[in-house]
N, C-alpha and C positions, 0 to 999 in steps of 0.2 A: 405868781407861781404857776397858775393854770397855763399860761402861754409857754412857759418852760417845759411843762409836762407834755403839751401838744407837740412841741418841737422834738422832744426826746422820743416820744412814741412814734411820731412820723418818721424820724430818722431811722429808727429800728426797722420800721416797715419798708422804707425805701431801700436800705442796704440788703435786707433779706430778699426782697423782690428782685433787685438787680442781680444778686448772686444766682438765684434760681433761674431767672429768665435767661441770662447769658449761658448758664450751664445746659439748660434744656434745648436752647436754640443750637448750640454747638453740637450737642449730642445728636439731635435729629439731622443736622446737616452732615454729620459724619456717617450716619446710617444711610442717608441719601447718596453720599459719595461712594460708599461700599456697594450699594445696589447698582449705581450707574457704571462703576468700574467693571461689573460683570457683563454689561452690555457694550463695552467699548470695542471699537474696531479700529482698523488702520485709518479710516477717515474720521472716526470719533475717538481721539486718543485721550491720554490722561490730562493734557492741558485743556482740552475741550470740556472734559468732565468737570474739572475744577472750576472753569469759568461758568458752566451751567449751574453748579451747586452754589457758587457765590451769588449768581443772579436770583436764585430762589431763596436766598437768605432773608430778605425783607418779608416775604410771604410766610416763611417758617416762623419768624419772630412774631408776626402779627397773630398767627394762629395759636401759638402756645402761650401768649401773654395772659389770657384769663386764668388758666390753670397755674401759671407761674405766679400770678398775683396772689392766688389762694395759698399756694405752698410757701411763697416767700413771706407772706404776712404771718403764717403759722411758725415759720422758722425764726423770723426776726422778733416779733412780739412774744412768741412762745419762749424765746430765750430770756426775755425779761421776766416772764412768769417763773421760769426755772430758778432764777436768782431771787425770787420773792420781791422783786421790785414793784410788780403790779399790786401786790398785797400792801406794800407801803403807800402807794398812791391811793388805794381804796381807804386805807386807814386815815389818810389825810383829808378824806371827804370827797375825792374825785369819783364821780359815778362811772360805772362800766360803760354806759352808753357814750359818755364823753370821751373815754379812752378809746373806744371803738371808732368814734368820729375822727379822732386824731390820726388813727391808722388809716382810715379812708382818705383823709386829706393827702397823706403820703402816696396812696395808690393813684389818686387823681393827677399827681405830678407826672405819672407815666401814661395814664389812660388817654389823655387828650392828644399828646404827641403821637402815640401809637395809632389812634384813630386817623390822624392826619397822614401817617405813613400808609395806612390801609386804603385811604381815599385817593391820594395823589401819587404815590410811589409804587405800591404793589401792582396795580393793574398794568401799567406800562412795562415794568420790568418783567412781570410774569409772562406777558404776551411775547416779549422778546426772547425770554429764556426758552419757552416752548418751541417757538419758531426756530431758534438756533439749534436746539437739540435735534429736531426732525430734519432740518437742513443738512446737518452733519451726518446723521444716520442714513438718510436717503440719497445724499449727494445731489440734492435739488434745492435751489435757492428759495427760501421762504422768509418773509419779513413780517413780523407781527407789529401792530400799531393801533392807534385809536380808531382807524377806519377799517377794522377787520384785519385781513391778511393779504399780502402781495406775494406772488410766486412767479418764477420763470419756468415756462413749459415749452421747451424748444424755441421756436421763433415767436412765441406768444408770451405776453405778460398778463397775468390774471389778477384781478382785484375782487376778492369776496368781501363785500362791505358789511354783511350781516351774517356771520356764522352763529347759528342759534341752537340751543338745546331745548327740546320739547319733550313732553310726557304723553304717551299714548297707551293703547292697550298692550303693546309689546314692551312697555317700559320706556326708558329714556332713549332718545335718538337725536342725531345731529341733522339739522337742515341748513341749507345755504341759500340766502336771499340777497337780492341786489348785487348781481354779478356783472363785471365789466371785463371784456377780453380784448386786448390790443394785439393785433397781428402785424408783424413786420416782414419785409422781404429780406433777401440776402444782403442787400445794401443798407439795411436797417431803416428803410423808409416805411412809414405807417401806411398799411394797405387797407385795413378794415378794423372797425370798432363794433363789437357785439355787446349789447346790453340785454340781460335776462332778469326776469323777476325772481327766478329760482332755479335750482338744479337738484336732480335726484339720481341715485345710482340703483339700477335694477337690471337683473339678468346679465350682469357682467359689463354693463356700459352706462355711461353718463348721458343724461338727457336734460337739455335746457328748456325752460318754460317761459312763455311771455317774451319772446325774443324780438329784438329790434336790431337789424344789421345795417351798418353804414359803410358802404364800399367807397374807398377814396381812389379815384382814377386820376390819370394825368390831366384830364380836361374837365371832369365833372365828378360830383358826389351823388350817389344814389342810396336811397333808403328802402328797406323792405322789412315787413313784419310777419312773424310766424308764430303760431300757437306753441309749437314744439319743434326742436331739431336736435339731432345727435351732437354730443360734444366729444369730439375725437381728441382725447388727451391720455397721457400715460400716468396721470395722477391716480394713485390708489385711494379708496375711501378711508382706510385706516390712517394714511398719511395726513389727510386733512383733519380727521376727527381728533387725532392726537395733538394737533396744533391749535385747536379751539380752546380758548380760555373758559374755565368753568364760571358759572354765575357768581359764586362766592368770591372770586378774585377780581370782579369788576367794580368800578366806582359807582357811587349812588346815582350820579348823573347818567351814566351809560345804562345802568339797570332801569332807571325810570324811562329812558328812551325805548329800551327794548320791550318793557311792559306795554307801553302805549302802541308800539308797532305790532306786537302780538295780538293785542286787543282789537286793533283796527282790522286785522286780517283773520280774526276768528280762530286764533291758535291758542294752545294751552300756555298760560304764562305763570303757572304755579312755581316753577323752579326759580324764576327771576323775582317773583314777588316774595317768595320765602327768603331769598338772599338779600333782597332790599330791606326787609324788616329785621333780619339778623344784624345788618349793619347799623340800623337805627337803634336797636336794643343793645348793641355791643357794650356801651358804658354801664348800662343797668346790669347786664350779665356779670361784668367784672366786679362791680360793687356788691352785687348779691352774693357772689361766691366768697368774697372776702368777709362780708358780714356773717355768712354761714360758718366761717371758721372762728369767729370771735368768741362764741359761747364755749367752744372747745379750749380756747386759749385761757379764758378766765376760770373755767371750771376745773380742768384736769391737766393743763399743759405742764404745770410744775412737777407732776408725777410722771411725765412722759419723757423718753429720750428722743434724740433727733430722728432716729429711724422710725419710731412710732408716730411722731408728728407728720412726717412725710407720707407714711402709709395711710394715716387717717385722711390727710388732705387729698391724696390721689383717689382714695375710695369715695370720698364725698364728691369730688369733681367728676369721677366716672359715673356715679349714680345720677348726678344732675344732667350730664350730657345725654345719658340714656333716657331720662324722663323728657328732656327737651326734644330729642329726636322723635320719641314716641308721640308727643303732642302734635308735632308737625305732620307726622304720618297719618294720625287720626283725622287731622284737619283736611288733609288731601283726600282721604278715603270717604269722608262724610260731608265734603263740601262746606266745611266750617270756615269762618274768616281766618285767613292766614295770619293777619296782624295780631289777632287775639291769641291764637295758639302759640305765637312766637313770644309775645310779651308775658303771658300768664305765668309760665314756670319761674322766670326771673323775679317777677313781681311777688309771687307767693313766697318764694324763698327769702326775699328781702324782708317782707312783712313778718314771717315766722321768726326770722333771726332777731329782728328788733323786739318782738314780743318776748323772746327768751331773755334778751339782755335786760329789758325793763323789769321783768319778773324777778330776775336774780340780783337787781341793783339794791 
């Protein structure tokens, strides 16, 4: 009987989560579509907007899944409570903690595949989507990929291997590291390869730092090194910054590489370290949110209508996100361990929810 109950509760959770997850993803994609249509131009037309929104779909689904899991479990399992089915299970001797565990098992069916999507699909698709949008709006070819971004600038092809976000006294900023510029003549013959450790924009112009220039002539190749040199390009700072993928959209492997690179160069890595631990804690966050909804299901859900359940779930999710963000900001302000500040809210929420379920069993 217990196995039947587990399957029954798990199925209710799965159906509820699936319904809410698809609905929220489509709603947010529709809002993105409406916002992008306002920015459409002759070069960035409706078909381009649709393609961009479709490309951002995996990222949207990944971002809304934790809240969808909470609302979906409240909807699915709460529906059983409304029909007094959970009361029947409790009367048969099934503990509330066991019923909650059955619901969590259904949540795990989604959580692991969603994590895989966030690790292997979202980063590449998101980079391509950002590069495609900026390319269409600016009329300048930009390609996003695992090695940063590529772009065409007149007779030059530029590869920015490490576009980074850092935090300083003025807030968040974009920096560009490990740059390669390939210059061609009118016959498309390679004439020069320029490698720079970094680039910055100041007083209306770009400057390359740590420059190595390789000039390719008909008879010989010469190499020269410069501490700095101007970078004559028509590329605007905003164009490049808009094409940079945010740390939360990168894979764990890339985040780990960026953290080590920033550490070696004495740069602030807090944004990437925070995003890294958010991905590590992602399954705990999902399970903690669903657990937090279980006391509401067993305690009062049979007296709640559908709208009230969704409202309580959104309020609970909003409060948790607020506390989670506050904990990370406090960690950054007082130099506390980022891993601890990221894990603690989800851990405490899960422990508190289990204590409530055990006490009421």
